N, C-alpha and C positions, 0 to 999 in steps of 0.2 A: 613568338607567334606571328605568322604571316597573315596580314589582313588585306582584303581586296575591296575596292570600292567600284561600284557600277553607277554610272551617271547616264541618264536618258534625257535627251533633248526633245522636248515636245515640239519645238520648232522644226526639227529635222523629221521626226516621225510623222508629223502632220502634213508633210510634203512628199511622202513616199508614194509613187504610183502603184506600188504593190499593195498599199493599204486603201487608197482612195482613187476613184475615177476623177481624172482632171484635177489633181490636188492643188494646183496653183490658182484655180479660179475660185473666187469668193462665192460660195453657194451655201448659205446657212440652211436652206431647205433640205440638204442632204441628211440632216439629223432628224427630220420628221418621219414618223412611221409611215405616213400616207405617201411619201415620195419614194419609198423603197419598192422594188419589184416584189412580186408575190414570193413569199418565203425567204426573201433576202434579209439577212441580219447584218448589223455592223460587225466588223471584226472585233472579237473580244480583246480588251486591253489596248485598243488602238488609240485611245485618248484618255489619259488619266491625269488631269491637271491637279487633282487633290490626293494622288496616291491611291493605294488600295490595301485592304486587309487591316491588320491590327495597328499598323503605323500610319493609317490614313489620317489626313488632317481632321482634327476634331471640330473645326469650324466650318466644315464643308457645307452642311445644310444651312447654317446661318448666312454664309457668304452667298450661296446660290439664291436664297430668298431675298436677300438685300439687293442683289443684282437685278433680279426679276422685278422687284418693286420699283427700284430706281428707273429702270428702262421703261416700264409701263407708265409710270407717272410722267416721265419726260415726253414720251411719244403721245400721250393724251394732250399735253399742253403745247408742245412745239413740233415743228417740222425741222429735221436736221438737214442742213445743206453743207456740202463740202466747200471749204474756202479754196481759192486758187493757189494750190501748192502741189508739188509733186508728192508721190507716196513717200512716207518717211523711211529713212534707213533704220534698221533695227540694231539694238545694242544687246549683245548676249552677255548677261551676267548670271546670277543665280536665276533670275527671272528675265524673260525677254521683254523689252520695252522699247518704245520709240526713242531714237537718239535725241530728237528735238521735239518740242511740243507739237501736238496735232491740233490744228485749229478747225473748229466747226462754228457755224452760225446757228443760234437758236432763234428761230423765227416764230413769233406767236401765230398760232393757228387761228384761222378765221372761223367764227361760229357758223355751224351749218344752218342754212336757211331752209325753212320748210314751206 
């Protein structure tokens, strides 16, 4: 029996000009509904980090909630500032990750004065 395997690289598809305007620019607002032009929808299946359908990651909802909670708590308490280092090289394995540690400073926020 002949079996075929299909592998999709999120790193590559996330940088295709046919999928995204200016794909190499960091623009997280591109995912907000308010930033889209009237009637414009994102391309279906253009970003599937957890898979899709019956074989989708069962931990997707928990992972997304955990990420949102962690990020919101960090941003309430700290300002994130980049350290003086060039952008990291990426290492392609099963998951894409930085080749070397990414350094950031967590700077305590000053309480707002009223």
